[in-house]
N, C-alpha and C positions, 0 to 999 in steps of 0.2 A: 708822764702819765704811765700808771702801772698796767702792764699786759695781763690778761687773764684769757686762759684758753681751757676750755672744758668741753668734753666729750661724752655721749652715750655709746654703748655698745652699738655696732650696726646689726640690724635686725634681719633675721634669715627669712627670705621671701618666700619660704615654702608654705605660707599661711598669711592670711590677712592680719592687719593691725588688731590687737586686742588689749584688754585693761593692763596686762603686764607689762606690755611695750608701753603704753601711756603713762603708766606710774613713773618710770624713769626719766622719760622725756619731759614730763611736767615738771621733776624735781631739776632737771638741768636747766629749763626755761626758768623756774623761778631764781635759781642761783644766778643765773645769767643777769636777770632784771636787778636783782640785787646789786650786783657788782656794777651794773652801770649807773645806779642811783649813787654809787661811791665814786664815779667818774672815771672807772677803769676802761681800758680798750679792750673789749671783750670779743672773743671768737667763740662761738657755740656751734658745735658740729655734730649731726646726727646722720643717719644714712641707712643703706642696705646692703647686706652680704649676699652676693649672687652666684657665687661658684659652688662647686662641690657635688658631691655623689646624689644627696637628696635632690638637689635642683633638676639634675639630669635625669632622676627616675620620676620627678613630678611631671618634668616636660614630655618624657616618653609616654607616660600615662595619659596625659592630655593631647597626645599627638601632634606637639608642636615642637619647634626647636627651643632649647634652653634661654636664648635670647629672646626669643618672642614669648616665653613663658614669664621671664623676669621683667621685661617691658610691660606686661600686663599687671603685675603685682606692685612692683616698686612705686609708682605714681599713687597707688594707694595710701601708702605710708605719708608721702609728702602731702596728700590731700588731707589725711587725717590730722596730722601736725598742724596745718593751716587751720583746720575747724576747731582744733584745741587751742588756738591762739599761741602757738609756739614760736617764740622769736629766735629760732635758729639763724645763724649767718650763712651756713653752708649745708648741702644735703649731699653726700657723696656715695656714689654707686661703686661697687668693686668691678664693674664692667667698663669703667671710663678709661680712656688714655692715661690720664695722669695718675691713676691708681696702679695700672699695670707698669708704668715707668718707675714708680716708686718701689714696687714689690721686687722689680728685676734689680734695682739698684741695691737695695737691702740684701736680697740673696746673694748677690756677687761679692759683696762686702764681706758677709759672713763665711762665704766659700773661699775668698781669699785669705781670709785670716786662718784658715784651716780646720774651721769648727763645723764644716758641712762635709759628710764622707758617705760613700756608697756601701751599702751593706743589704744584708737579706733579713726580712722580717716575717714572723708569722705570729698570729695571735688574735685574741677575741676583740672585736671591733663593734662599736655601737653606731649605727648609721646617723641616728638623731643626735647624738653628742658629738659626733665625728672625733672619736676618741678611742684608743686602744685601751684595754683594761686588763689588770692580772685577775688571778682567780680570787685572791682575797678582797679584792674590791668589789665584787659582784655578789649580787643577791642570789639566793639558790631558787631553783624552779621546783615544780611540783615533785619531781624525781629526786631532789636533793642535789641536784649538780649546780654548780656556779656558773650560772648562764643567763642571768637577767641583770639588765642595767639598772643601777640603783636610783637613777634619776627618772628613766622612761618606763620602767616596769616592762621591758620588752626584752624577748630574747636578743642576745649578741649574735654576730656572725663571725665565722672564722675565715680571716684572710692570710694569704701567704703571697709574697712578691718582693722584688728587689727595689728597694728604695734608697733616696738619700736620707741620711740622718744628721740632725743638729746635735751636735755633742754637749747635751745641757749637763751631762755629770761633771764636765769640768768646771762649772760656774758655781759649785755649792759654797765655797769659802767667799768667792767675790760676792756673791748675792748677800750672804749672812754679815759680811763686813759692811756692805752698803746700807743695809737695813739697821744694823747697829748705830750708824752715822746718822741715819734719817729716821728716828724711831716714831715719828708721827706721820710718817708717808702715808700708812693705811689707816683708815678710819671707819667704823668705830674699832676700838681696840680689839675687841673679841675677835673679829673678822680677820684682822690683821695677824692675830696670834695663830690663826688657822694656817695661813701661809707661811708663817716662819716653821710651823710644825712640819708642812709639807718638804720644805726644804731640809730640815734637820732628819726627816726619815729617810732620806737618800733619794738623789735624783736620777732619773732613767732618761738616756737619749732617746729622742721621739723622732719619728718619722716626719719627713716634710715634703714628700712628693709620692707620686702614683703613676704608675704606667698603664693601668686598667681604666683610667679615667681621662676623658679628653675634654671637658667642660671647665677650663681653668686656665691659669697662666703659665705657660711653658718656663722650665728654668733657663736661664740665659747661657748656661755652658753644656746643656744637654736636653734639646727640645723633644726627647721622647718621653721626658718625664713632666708631668704637671704638677705646679707647687699644690700642696695640701693643706688647707685649712689656715693653720695659725699664722704662717708667714704672708698669707694672702690677707686674711680678714684683720689682723692686728695692724697692719700697715697703713690701713686708711687713715690712722691717726696722723701720720707723716705726710701721706699723699695730700691731705687737705691742707697742708700749710707750705706745699711747694717742694717737699723732699723728692729728688729724682728728677727735677726740672733742668739740672746741669748747673744751679746757682746755690749760693748760702742763703737764700731768702728765708728758707724754713727756719734758720735760727732766730728769726725775730719773734716766733711763737713756740719754740720748741726749748726746753721740754714742756708738755702740757702741764697745766696747774692741777686738774682732776679729770682722770677716767670715772666717771660713774658706771658701775658694774653691778651685777647680781652675784650672789654667793656662789652660784653653780659655775662661775668662770673664773674663780680666783686663781686656780692653779696656772691657766692660760695667762690671764693677765698680771699677775703678781709674781710668777715664777719663770714662765717661758719669756714673756714679753721683755722684762729687763735684761735677761741673759742675751736674748738676741740683739738687743740694742748695745750691751757692752761689747758683744763680738763684733759690731759693726762700727765701733768706735762713738757711739751716740750716748749721750745723757739719758737715763732712765727719767720718767715723768716724776713730778714733784709730790703726785698724791693719787691714791686710789679711793674713792668712797664706795664703800661694799654695802649694798642692799640686800635685804632679804627678799623674800618673795610675797607678792601681793596673790593670796591664795583664794580660791572659790570652792566651797565645800570642802576645805581642809587640805587640798592639793594645788599645786602650782598649775596656772593655767597653761593649757597646751592643747593643740589640735589632737594630740592622741589621746590626752584625758577626756576630751569631749566637753570641758568645763569653761570654754572659752566666753568672757563677758566684752561685748563691743563697746567701747567707751563712748562711741558716738550716739548710741540708743540713750545712755544715761543723761547726756546733755540735753536731750529733748524733754526728759523728765524732770530734772532738776535745776537746769540752767548750766551755763559754762562755767562760770566762777563758783558756783556752790559745788560742782563736781571736782574742780582744781582743788578746791579748799580741803574736800574732804581727802583726796590723795595725800595731800601734804600734811595734813594736821592729825590724821587719825593714827598712825603707826610710826612710832620713831624708827628713824632710819637706821637699816642694819637689822633690825627684827623682822620677822614674818608679820604680815597683816591678813586678815580673812575677811574678804568683802562680803557683805550682806546688804540687801536693800534695807532693812531695818536699821542697820547702823548708819548707813549712808542719811537716811532720813532724820535719824536721831541726832547725828552730828550736825546736820543743817539746820534743823528747827533750834537746838540749843545755843550754837555759837553765833549762827547767821542771823536767823530771825529773831530769836529772844534776846540776843545781846547786842550785836553791831546795828541789825535793821532797826530794833526797838529804840536804841539810843539816838540813832540818826532822826528816827520819826519824832520823837519826843521833844528833842532839841529843836528842832524846826516849828514844831506845834507851839511851844512857848514863846520862842522868838517872834513868831507871827503875832501871838496875843497880848504879849507884854513888852516888846521892843519895837512894834510897828514893822516886823519882818525884815529889821537891819541887824546884821551881827554887832556884837559889842565886845571892847576890848578884855584881854584876860588880865588878871591881877598878878604882876611879877611875883608876888609871894604866894601864890596859890598852893595850896597842899598838892595839887596834881602835878606841879612843875618838878618836883623831885621824884613822884612816880613815874612821870614821862621820862626823865632822864634815866632812870633805872630801866625802864622799858626798852629804850633805845638801846642802851648797853647789852641787856640780855638778849634782844632781838639779833643785833649785830654779831654776838658771840654765836648763837644758834646757826647763822648763816655760815659763818667763818669755819665752822666744824662740820657743815653739811648735815645739820640737824633742823630740817624744817619745822618739824612738830614743836620744837622746843623755841624756835624763833618766833612761830606764830603764838605760843600760849605767852611769850612774854609781850607781844602786842596785845595780847586779849587781856593781859593784866592791867593795861591802861585803860581798854574799853569798861573793864568791870569796875574799875576805880571810879570812872567817870560817872557810870550810872549810880554807883554808891553816892557820889558827891551830890548828885541830883536829888537822890532819896533822901538825904540827910538835911539839905537845904529847902526842899520842896518849893521851888520858885514858882509853880503853878498855882500855890496859894498865896503868894504875896502880891501886893500891889506892885504896878511898875515903878521903877525906881533905881537908885545905885546898885543896891543890894542884889536885885534880880539881874541888872546888867553885868555885874561882877560875876555872879555863879553862870551867866549864859556864856559870857566871854570866855571862862575857864573851859567850858564844855566844848565852845566851838574851836578853841586851840588844840584841845586834846582831839576832836575829830580832824583837824589839819594834819596832826602828826600821825594819827592811824591812817589817815588816806595814803601817806607817803610809804608807812612801814608795810600796809598789806598790798602795796602794788606788785611786788614781786609774785604773790600767790593769786591775787585778783585783780588784774589790772583794769578791766572794764569798771568793775565796781568802786575801785579806788578813783577813777576818773570821774565817775559819776557822783561819788560822794564830793569829792574836791570841788565840782561845779555847784552842788546844792547849797554848800556853805559859803559860796560867793567867791571862790578863789578863781583867780584867772589863769590862762596858760595851761600846760599838761603836767601832770604828776611826773611823767618821765622825765621832765626836764629839771627836777629838782636835785639838789646835789647833798649826799649825806658826807659827814655828820652835821653840817651847819644847819641843813633844812629841818632838823629835828629839833633844834635849840627852841627853848620855851620862849613864848612873848611875840610869836611875828605874825599873829591873825590880824587883819586889816579891819579895824572897827569901821562900820558903815557899809560893810558889803552885803547884797541882798540875798538873803536865805531863803530858798524854796524847798517844800516839802516832797513833791512829786509822788509817784507810785511808790508803794513798798519795795525796798531794796530786795527783801527776801520774803515773799509771802509764805506763810506756814504751809507745811505739806502733810496732809492726813495720809495715815498708813493704810 
């Protein structure tokens, strides 16, 4: 059995979950469900990042301890993912003992390798990014000074203290050599090119500890220092598979197949992280799927920008699977998408109400009137058979390259073709008989395959469709590619119409 390990970033608990968080998490969920249909042994990880200066400041402002603060926010992420029907296998918090053990182990390995050294640092620092910046990386403020974070559009702060540094500058050639041997490790290609450009432009050592911060994990060899940001946050991917527990069990799932990340954390995930792993004698991940931002009003959603959209509010208006479909289908992964209510409703009405929902309803109606409510057998030589085979191949290719919008468009090619097949043959105008039975059998077989292929995006809808066409059992138990082969619909199955799968929504 093939193992498949996929992760989201761990989300920072200085704010409650929003649409930007949901975007990546739903993509990870759909990818997970696809690989389960393939029969893979899947581990899907998400979680929360709970240490650092922002959390300490937020806790102080709320007049609670940092642990109390994180304990109040982290469960809201877990609850949101449950409501979004996220099929994660694990939810890790960086305040857990297993995570602290993994961080200590990774730090010690890199320190023993001679790649962590004590030094003094002064520089401009963005608290929101938890990143130091050079002047040429910063935006200018109203006075023309290089003083604004390019991501958060807020002033940076000047810090100076004695830190331990990871000697990233030693890894430029090793990183470039590794990526040359793994040219498809970063997808989509344009995002990967950005990471290669960062490496070629020259690597700077980065601070990995703070003495002015108490809320974090102490360095194992110097407890006056707390480990800072990336050795803490990134190590969650190892902690969740057992690294640091004194055994080699983590090797069963490591290296990860895909880290799903946003374009704003490419430097840390695709440059810092593989270098840290190399230093520790560990394999880098097999892949990074680098997404753009889901924007609101043209800006990245953030508490600072004040443009946060609560995904749970949208579910109440458009339904869970309608929302999931929009997130997956509307934007090519890697590009930025701009959320609007009009765009959400337009996509819902076009693809779900008019295409899939209408197809399911008209098939059930004709079967009830012309076939006594019982499904009929598909034609082995149906023109839809070749279309279904191509739709499966293209759907599989889309998921394999972490391109959900392409995968779903491929699935919808079968839906569109089946609607066209019905329009051409017009079974509703014919008398009951062999010709009608054949056309309806083709349509039911197409819907059977569609139910399987849409499961990663819309699991509840897939199961409802499966049952309405008279199939038994659960879609999740089907196994690809065999389940997508043409000709498996069982004649004589009871077909029911039910309520509209996707009632149209008026703007």
